[in-house]
C-alpha positions in Angstrom: 0.9 2.8 27.8 -0.4 -0.1 25.8 1.6 -1.1 22.8 -0.1 -0.4 19.5 -1.5 -3.4 17.5 0.6 -3.6 14.3 -0.7 -5.8 11.5 1.3 -6.4 8.3 -0.8 -7.0 5.2 0.5 -8.7 2.1 -1.5 -8.0 -1.1 -0.6 -11.1 -3.0 -0.9 -12.4 -6.6 1.2 -15.4 -7.7 3.7 -14.7 -4.9 4.7 -18.3 -4.1 8.2 -18.0 -5.4 9.1 -15.0 -3.2 6.8 -15.2 -0.1 9.2 -17.1 2.2 12.0 -14.7 1.4 9.8 -11.7 2.2 8.6 -13.2 5.5 12.1 -14.1 6.5 13.0 -10.4 6.5 10.2 -9.3 8.8 11.8 -8.7 12.2 10.3 -10.0 15.4 8.0 -9.1 17.0 6.4 -7.5 13.9 6.0 -11.0 12.3 3.3 -12.0 14.9 0.4 -10.6 13.0 0.7 -11.1 9.2 -2.4 -11.1 7.0 -2.2 -12.2 3.3 -4.9 -11.3 0.9 -4.7 -13.4 -2.2 -6.2 -12.0 -5.4 -7.1 -15.4 -7.0 -3.5 -16.5 -7.6 -2.9 -19.2 -10.2 0.0 -20.7 -8.2 0.2 -22.2 -4.7 0.4 -18.9 -2.9 -2.6 -19.7 -0.6 -1.4 -23.2 0.3 2.1 -22.0 1.0 0.9 -19.0 3.1 -1.3 -21.2 5.2 1.5 -23.7 5.7 3.6 -20.9 7.0 1.0 -20.0 9.6 -0.4 -16.8 8.0 -4.0 -15.7 8.2 -5.2 -15.9 4.6 -8.2 -14.4 2.8 -8.7 -15.3 -0.8 -10.7 -13.5 -3.4 -12.8 -15.8 -5.5 -11.8 -14.0 -8.6 -9.0 -11.6 -9.6 -10.3 -8.1 -8.6 -7.2 -6.0 -9.0 -4.5 -4.5 -6.9 -6.6 -1.7 -5.5 -9.4 -4.1 -4.6 -6.8 -6.3 -2.8 -5.7 -3.3 -0.7 -9.3 -2.5 0.2 -9.7 -6.0 1.6 -6.3 -5.7 3.3 -7.2 -2.5 5.2 -10.8 -3.5 6.0 -9.7 -6.8 7.4 -6.8 -5.3 9.4 -9.0 -2.7 11.0 -11.5 -5.5 11.8 -8.7 -7.3 13.6 -8.1 -4.3 15.8 -5.0 -2.8 14.0 -3.7 0.5 15.3 -1.1 0.6 12.5 -1.2 -1.3 9.2 1.9 -1.9 7.2 1.4 -2.8 3.6 4.2 -4.9 2.2 4.4 -6.4 -1.3 5.2 -10.2 -0.9 7.4 -10.2 -4.0 10.6 -9.4 -2.0 11.0 -6.1 -3.9 11.0 -4.2 -0.6 13.3 -4.8 2.4 11.0 -5.7 5.4 13.9 -5.2 7.8 13.0 -1.5 7.6 9.6 -2.0 9.2 10.8 -0.6 12.6 11.9 2.6 10.9 8.7 2.8 8.9 6.4 2.7 11.9 8.5 4.8 14.3 7.1 8.2 13.1 3.6 6.7 13.6 4.1 5.4 17.1 5.8 8.7 18.0 2.8 10.7 16.7 4.8 12.5 14.1 2.8 11.3 11.0 -0.3 9.5 9.9 1.3 7.7 7.0 4.9 6.7 6.2 6.2 5.6 2.9 9.4 3.7 2.0 11.1 5.7 -0.7 13.5 4.2 -3.2 14.6 7.8 -4.2 15.7 8.5 -0.6 17.5 5.2 -0.7 19.7 6.5 -3.5 20.9 4.6 -6.6 17.5 3.3 -7.8 19.0 2.6 -11.2 21.8 0.6 -9.6 19.2 -1.5 -7.9 17.8 -2.5 -11.3 15.0 0.0 -11.8 14.5 0.5 -15.6 15.4 3.9 -16.8 12.0 4.6 -18.2 10.4 3.7 -14.9 12.8 5.9 -13.1 12.0 8.9 -15.3 8.3 8.3 -15.0 8.6 8.0 -11.3 10.4 11.3 -10.9 8.1 13.2 -13.3 4.9 11.9 -11.8 6.1 12.6 -8.2 7.2 16.1 -9.2 3.7 16.7 -10.7 2.1 15.4 -7.5 4.3 17.7 -5.3 3.2 20.7 -7.4 -0.4 19.9 -7.0 -0.3 18.9 -3.3 1.9 21.7 -2.3 3.9 19.3 -0.2 7.2 17.4 -0.8 7.5 13.7 -1.2 10.3 11.9 -3.0 8.2 9.0 -4.3 4.4 8.4 -4.5 4.6 4.9 -6.1 6.1 2.8 -3.3 4.5 -0.5 -2.4 5.8 -0.4 1.1 3.7 1.8 3.3 2.4 2.2 6.9 -0.9 3.9 7.9 -2.4 4.6 11.3 -6.0 3.6 12.0 -6.8 7.3 12.1 -5.7 7.6 8.5 -7.6 4.6 7.2 -10.8 5.6 9.1 -10.5 9.2 7.9 -10.2 8.7 4.1 -12.7 7.0 1.8 -10.4 4.3 0.5 -13.3 1.9 -0.3 -14.5 4.4 -3.0 -11.2 4.3 -4.8 -10.2 2.4 -8.0 -9.7 -1.4 -8.0 -6.6 -0.9 -10.1 -3.0 0.4 -9.5 -4.0 4.1 -9.3 -5.5 3.3 -5.9 -2.0 4.1 -4.5 -2.2 7.7 -5.7 -5.9 8.1 -4.7 -5.3 7.2 -1.1 -2.4 9.7 -0.9 -4.6 12.5 -2.5 -7.3 11.7 0.0 -4.9 12.0 2.9 -3.6 15.3 1.5 -7.2 16.6 1.2 -7.9 15.7 4.8 -4.8 17.4 6.1 -3.1 14.3 7.2 0.7 14.1 7.8 3.3 12.1 5.8 6.8 11.0 6.3 9.3 8.9 4.3 12.1 6.6 5.1 14.9 5.4 2.7 14.7 1.9 1.2 16.8 0.1 -1.3 15.7 -0.7 -4.8 15.3 -4.4 -5.8 14.4 -5.5 -9.3 14.8 -9.1 -10.3 13.0 -11.7 -12.5 10.6 -13.0 -9.8 9.6 -9.5 -8.6 6.2 -8.4 -9.8 6.2 -5.4 -12.2 3.6 -4.0 -14.6 4.6 -3.8 -18.2 5.1 -0.7 -20.3 1.5 -0.5 -21.6 0.0 -0.8 -18.2 2.5 1.7 -16.8 1.3 4.2 -19.4 -2.3 3.6 -18.3 -1.3 4.0 -14.7 0.6 7.3 -15.5 -2.5 8.8 -17.1 -4.5 7.6 -14.1 -2.2 9.4 -11.7 -2.6 12.6 -13.7 -6.4 12.3 -13.6 -6.3 11.9 -9.8 -4.1 15.0 -9.5 -6.5 16.9 -11.7 -9.4 15.8 -9.5 -7.6 16.9 -6.4 -6.7 20.2 -7.9 -10.3 20.9 -8.9 -11.5 19.9 -5.5 -9.0 21.9 -3.5 -9.6 25.0 -5.7 -13.4 24.6 -5.0 -14.2 24.2 -8.7 -15.7 20.7 -8.4 -16.7 19.0 -5.1 -15.3 15.5 -5.1 -17.0 13.4 -2.4 -14.1 11.0 -2.5 -11.8 13.7 -1.2 -14.0 14.5 1.7 -13.4 13.0 5.1 -15.3 9.8 5.7 -18.5 10.1 7.6 -19.3 6.3 7.9 -17.1 3.8 9.8 -15.2 1.2 7.7 -17.4 -1.9 7.7 -16.1 -4.9 9.6 -15.1 -8.2 8.0 -15.7 -11.5 9.9 -12.0 -12.3 9.5 -12.1 -15.6 11.4 -14.6 -17.1 9.0 -13.2 -15.5 5.9 -9.8 -17.1 6.6 -11.4 -20.4 5.9 -13.2 -19.6 2.7 -13.1 -17.4 -0.4 -14.3 -13.8 -0.2 -17.1 -13.6 -2.8 
Protein backbone atom coordinates (compact mmCIF):
# COMPACT_ATOMS: atom_id res chain seq x y z
CA UNK A 1 0.00 0.00 0.00
CA UNK A 2 1.35 3.44 -0.94
CA UNK A 3 2.33 5.73 1.90
CA UNK A 4 0.07 8.80 2.23
CA UNK A 5 1.49 12.15 1.21
CA UNK A 6 1.71 14.21 4.42
CA UNK A 7 2.24 17.96 4.11
CA UNK A 8 2.77 20.22 7.10
CA UNK A 9 1.47 23.76 6.67
CA UNK A 10 2.65 26.69 8.78
CA UNK A 11 0.32 29.72 8.82
CA UNK A 12 2.91 32.39 9.65
CA UNK A 13 2.91 36.02 10.71
CA UNK A 14 6.06 37.52 12.22
CA UNK A 15 7.36 34.07 13.15
CA UNK A 16 11.09 34.63 12.61
CA UNK A 17 11.98 34.35 16.30
CA UNK A 18 10.37 30.93 16.77
CA UNK A 19 10.41 29.29 13.33
CA UNK A 20 13.68 27.39 13.72
CA UNK A 21 12.67 26.00 17.12
CA UNK A 22 9.36 24.83 15.66
CA UNK A 23 11.02 23.11 12.71
CA UNK A 24 13.61 21.43 14.93
CA UNK A 25 10.83 19.50 16.68
CA UNK A 26 9.22 18.09 13.53
CA UNK A 27 10.35 14.45 13.48
CA UNK A 28 11.67 12.88 10.29
CA UNK A 29 10.34 11.87 7.84
CA UNK A 30 7.48 14.33 8.39
CA UNK A 31 9.80 17.30 7.86
CA UNK A 32 10.27 16.51 4.16
CA UNK A 33 7.23 18.46 2.99
CA UNK A 34 6.73 21.70 4.89
CA UNK A 35 4.85 24.64 3.38
CA UNK A 36 4.91 28.10 5.00
CA UNK A 37 2.23 30.64 4.12
CA UNK A 38 3.32 34.10 5.19
CA UNK A 39 0.58 36.66 5.84
CA UNK A 40 2.68 39.72 4.93
CA UNK A 41 4.98 39.53 7.94
CA UNK A 42 6.89 42.65 8.95
CA UNK A 43 9.98 40.71 10.04
CA UNK A 44 12.29 38.38 8.10
CA UNK A 45 10.05 35.29 8.30
CA UNK A 46 10.07 34.78 4.53
CA UNK A 47 13.83 35.11 4.06
CA UNK A 48 14.51 32.82 6.99
CA UNK A 49 12.01 30.20 5.83
CA UNK A 50 13.51 30.12 2.35
CA UNK A 51 17.03 29.86 3.76
CA UNK A 52 15.83 26.81 5.71
CA UNK A 53 14.62 25.15 2.54
CA UNK A 54 10.87 25.58 3.04
CA UNK A 55 8.39 26.12 0.26
CA UNK A 56 7.04 29.62 0.88
CA UNK A 57 3.99 31.46 -0.40
CA UNK A 58 3.60 35.08 0.69
CA UNK A 59 0.41 37.11 0.78
CA UNK A 60 0.94 40.57 -0.67
CA UNK A 61 -1.03 42.07 2.23
CA UNK A 62 -2.17 40.91 5.64
CA UNK A 63 -5.38 38.99 5.06
CA UNK A 64 -6.02 37.36 8.42
CA UNK A 65 -5.55 34.01 10.09
CA UNK A 66 -8.50 32.36 8.38
CA UNK A 67 -7.40 33.55 4.95
CA UNK A 68 -3.93 32.19 5.69
CA UNK A 69 -5.40 28.75 6.38
CA UNK A 70 -7.41 28.87 3.17
CA UNK A 71 -4.16 29.30 1.24
CA UNK A 72 -2.47 26.62 3.37
CA UNK A 73 -5.06 23.96 2.58
CA UNK A 74 -5.61 24.92 -1.05
CA UNK A 75 -1.88 24.84 -1.72
CA UNK A 76 -1.35 21.55 0.15
CA UNK A 77 -4.15 19.85 -1.77
CA UNK A 78 -2.67 21.19 -5.01
CA UNK A 79 0.64 19.57 -4.01
CA UNK A 80 -1.09 16.19 -3.70
CA UNK A 81 -1.52 15.99 0.07
CA UNK A 82 -3.47 13.06 1.49
CA UNK A 83 -3.08 14.44 5.02
CA UNK A 84 -2.51 18.08 5.97
CA UNK A 85 -1.07 18.97 9.38
CA UNK A 86 -1.61 22.58 10.47
CA UNK A 87 1.05 23.71 12.94
CA UNK A 88 1.52 27.23 14.25
CA UNK A 89 5.16 28.26 13.74
CA UNK A 90 5.28 30.14 17.06
CA UNK A 91 6.58 27.07 18.97
CA UNK A 92 3.48 27.02 21.15
CA UNK A 93 2.73 23.44 20.10
CA UNK A 94 5.04 20.44 20.35
CA UNK A 95 5.62 19.16 16.82
CA UNK A 96 7.11 15.93 18.19
CA UNK A 97 3.48 14.78 18.64
CA UNK A 98 2.85 14.74 14.86
CA UNK A 99 3.07 10.90 14.60
CA UNK A 100 0.35 10.59 17.27
CA UNK A 101 -1.70 13.28 15.56
CA UNK A 102 -1.82 11.56 12.19
CA UNK A 103 -2.07 7.93 13.36
CA UNK A 104 -5.91 7.92 13.63
CA UNK A 105 -6.06 9.36 10.10
CA UNK A 106 -3.77 6.78 8.52
CA UNK A 107 -5.61 4.03 10.43
CA UNK A 108 -8.94 5.24 9.02
CA UNK A 109 -10.35 6.01 12.47
CA UNK A 110 -10.97 9.73 11.94
CA UNK A 111 -11.15 12.50 9.35
CA UNK A 112 -9.66 15.16 11.63
CA UNK A 113 -7.46 15.03 14.73
CA UNK A 114 -6.83 17.92 17.11
CA UNK A 115 -4.07 18.41 19.63
CA UNK A 116 -5.79 19.19 22.93
CA UNK A 117 -4.16 21.14 25.75
CA UNK A 118 -7.00 20.06 28.03
CA UNK A 119 -6.18 16.38 27.50
CA UNK A 120 -2.55 17.28 28.10
CA UNK A 121 -3.46 18.32 31.66
CA UNK A 122 -2.24 21.33 33.62
CA UNK A 123 -2.83 24.02 30.98
CA UNK A 124 -2.55 26.67 33.71
CA UNK A 125 0.82 25.30 34.76
CA UNK A 126 1.92 25.65 31.15
CA UNK A 127 1.25 29.37 31.30
CA UNK A 128 -2.27 29.66 29.90
CA UNK A 129 -3.89 32.79 31.40
CA UNK A 130 -6.78 31.98 33.71
CA UNK A 131 -9.26 34.04 31.70
CA UNK A 132 -8.28 32.17 28.52
CA UNK A 133 -8.61 28.85 30.30
CA UNK A 134 -12.11 29.75 31.53
CA UNK A 135 -13.18 30.98 28.10
CA UNK A 136 -11.75 27.86 26.45
CA UNK A 137 -13.67 25.55 28.77
CA UNK A 138 -16.96 27.47 28.47
CA UNK A 139 -16.90 27.82 24.68
CA UNK A 140 -15.92 24.18 24.21
CA UNK A 141 -18.75 23.10 26.54
CA UNK A 142 -21.20 25.19 24.51
CA UNK A 143 -19.91 23.61 21.30
CA UNK A 144 -20.35 20.11 22.72
CA UNK A 145 -23.96 20.88 23.63
CA UNK A 146 -24.69 22.17 20.14
CA UNK A 147 -22.80 19.49 18.21
CA UNK A 148 -23.99 16.63 20.39
CA UNK A 149 -20.45 15.23 20.39
CA UNK A 150 -17.63 15.52 22.89
CA UNK A 151 -14.35 17.35 22.36
CA UNK A 152 -12.10 18.69 25.09
CA UNK A 153 -10.89 21.70 23.07
CA UNK A 154 -12.06 23.41 19.88
CA UNK A 155 -9.43 26.19 19.84
CA UNK A 156 -6.23 24.29 19.14
CA UNK A 157 -3.80 25.59 16.52
CA UNK A 158 -2.37 22.10 16.00
CA UNK A 159 -4.59 19.97 13.77
CA UNK A 160 -4.52 17.33 11.05
CA UNK A 161 -7.09 16.82 8.31
CA UNK A 162 -7.51 14.20 5.62
CA UNK A 163 -7.92 15.20 1.99
CA UNK A 164 -11.47 13.82 2.27
CA UNK A 165 -12.26 16.29 5.05
CA UNK A 166 -10.89 19.33 3.20
CA UNK A 167 -12.61 18.37 -0.03
CA UNK A 168 -15.90 17.71 1.77
CA UNK A 169 -16.30 21.01 3.65
CA UNK A 170 -16.62 24.50 2.16
CA UNK A 171 -13.66 26.00 3.99
CA UNK A 172 -13.07 28.64 1.31
CA UNK A 173 -16.42 30.22 2.26
CA UNK A 174 -15.39 30.73 5.88
CA UNK A 175 -14.22 33.84 7.69
CA UNK A 176 -10.77 35.29 7.09
CA UNK A 177 -10.43 35.85 10.86
CA UNK A 178 -9.79 33.58 13.85
CA UNK A 179 -13.32 32.16 13.95
CA UNK A 180 -12.35 30.12 10.87
CA UNK A 181 -11.14 27.44 13.30
CA UNK A 182 -14.64 26.94 14.69
CA UNK A 183 -16.36 27.20 11.32
CA UNK A 184 -14.34 24.36 9.81
CA UNK A 185 -15.23 22.17 12.81
CA UNK A 186 -18.93 23.02 12.51
CA UNK A 187 -18.82 22.16 8.81
CA UNK A 188 -17.22 18.80 9.55
CA UNK A 189 -19.86 18.08 12.19
CA UNK A 190 -22.64 19.00 9.75
CA UNK A 191 -21.14 16.66 7.14
CA UNK A 192 -20.93 13.75 9.59
CA UNK A 193 -17.14 13.57 9.62
CA UNK A 194 -15.24 11.92 12.47
CA UNK A 195 -12.95 13.59 15.02
CA UNK A 196 -10.28 12.43 17.44
CA UNK A 197 -8.00 14.26 19.90
CA UNK A 198 -4.52 13.64 21.25
CA UNK A 199 -3.00 15.23 24.37
CA UNK A 200 -0.45 18.03 23.97
CA UNK A 201 1.35 20.21 26.47
CA UNK A 202 0.59 23.89 26.99
CA UNK A 203 3.25 26.47 26.12
CA UNK A 204 2.88 30.18 26.73
CA UNK A 205 5.93 32.43 26.56
CA UNK A 206 6.69 35.99 25.35
CA UNK A 207 7.55 35.06 21.75
CA UNK A 208 4.44 32.90 21.23
CA UNK A 209 1.65 34.57 19.29
CA UNK A 210 -1.52 35.30 21.21
CA UNK A 211 -4.50 37.55 20.60
CA UNK A 212 -5.26 40.19 23.22
CA UNK A 213 -8.30 40.35 25.48
CA UNK A 214 -10.32 42.59 23.16
CA UNK A 215 -9.81 40.36 20.14
CA UNK A 216 -10.47 37.30 22.29
CA UNK A 217 -13.87 38.73 23.25
CA UNK A 218 -14.64 39.34 19.56
CA UNK A 219 -13.54 35.78 18.81
CA UNK A 220 -15.75 34.39 21.60
CA UNK A 221 -18.86 36.08 20.23
CA UNK A 222 -17.88 34.86 16.76
CA UNK A 223 -17.76 31.28 18.04
CA UNK A 224 -21.24 31.67 19.55
CA UNK A 225 -22.57 32.98 16.24
CA UNK A 226 -21.14 29.96 14.43
CA UNK A 227 -22.78 27.64 16.95
CA UNK A 228 -26.10 29.45 16.50
CA UNK A 229 -25.80 29.05 12.71
CA UNK A 230 -25.05 25.35 13.08
CA UNK A 231 -27.96 24.85 15.47
CA UNK A 232 -30.40 26.60 13.14
CA UNK A 233 -29.14 24.61 10.18
CA UNK A 234 -29.23 21.23 11.92
CA UNK A 235 -32.74 21.95 13.23
CA UNK A 236 -33.84 22.76 9.64
CA UNK A 237 -34.84 26.27 10.67
CA UNK A 238 -32.45 28.02 8.28
CA UNK A 239 -30.55 26.38 5.44
CA UNK A 240 -26.93 27.48 5.62
CA UNK A 241 -25.13 26.65 2.36
CA UNK A 242 -21.78 26.80 4.15
CA UNK A 243 -22.81 23.80 6.25
CA UNK A 244 -23.68 21.74 3.17
CA UNK A 245 -21.14 19.34 1.63
CA UNK A 246 -19.03 20.90 -1.09
CA UNK A 247 -20.18 20.27 -4.64
CA UNK A 248 -17.23 21.86 -6.43
CA UNK A 249 -13.59 20.75 -6.17
CA UNK A 250 -11.10 22.93 -4.34
CA UNK A 251 -9.39 25.06 -7.00
CA UNK A 252 -5.74 24.30 -7.60
CA UNK A 253 -2.95 26.76 -6.94
CA UNK A 254 0.16 26.82 -9.16
CA UNK A 255 2.35 26.23 -6.12
CA UNK A 256 5.64 26.11 -8.00
CA UNK A 257 5.27 29.62 -9.40
CA UNK A 258 3.60 31.04 -6.29
CA UNK A 259 6.61 30.03 -4.23
CA UNK A 260 8.63 32.59 -6.17
CA UNK A 261 6.23 35.53 -5.90
CA UNK A 262 3.57 37.10 -3.74
CA UNK A 263 0.01 35.83 -3.85
CA UNK A 264 -2.13 38.77 -4.94
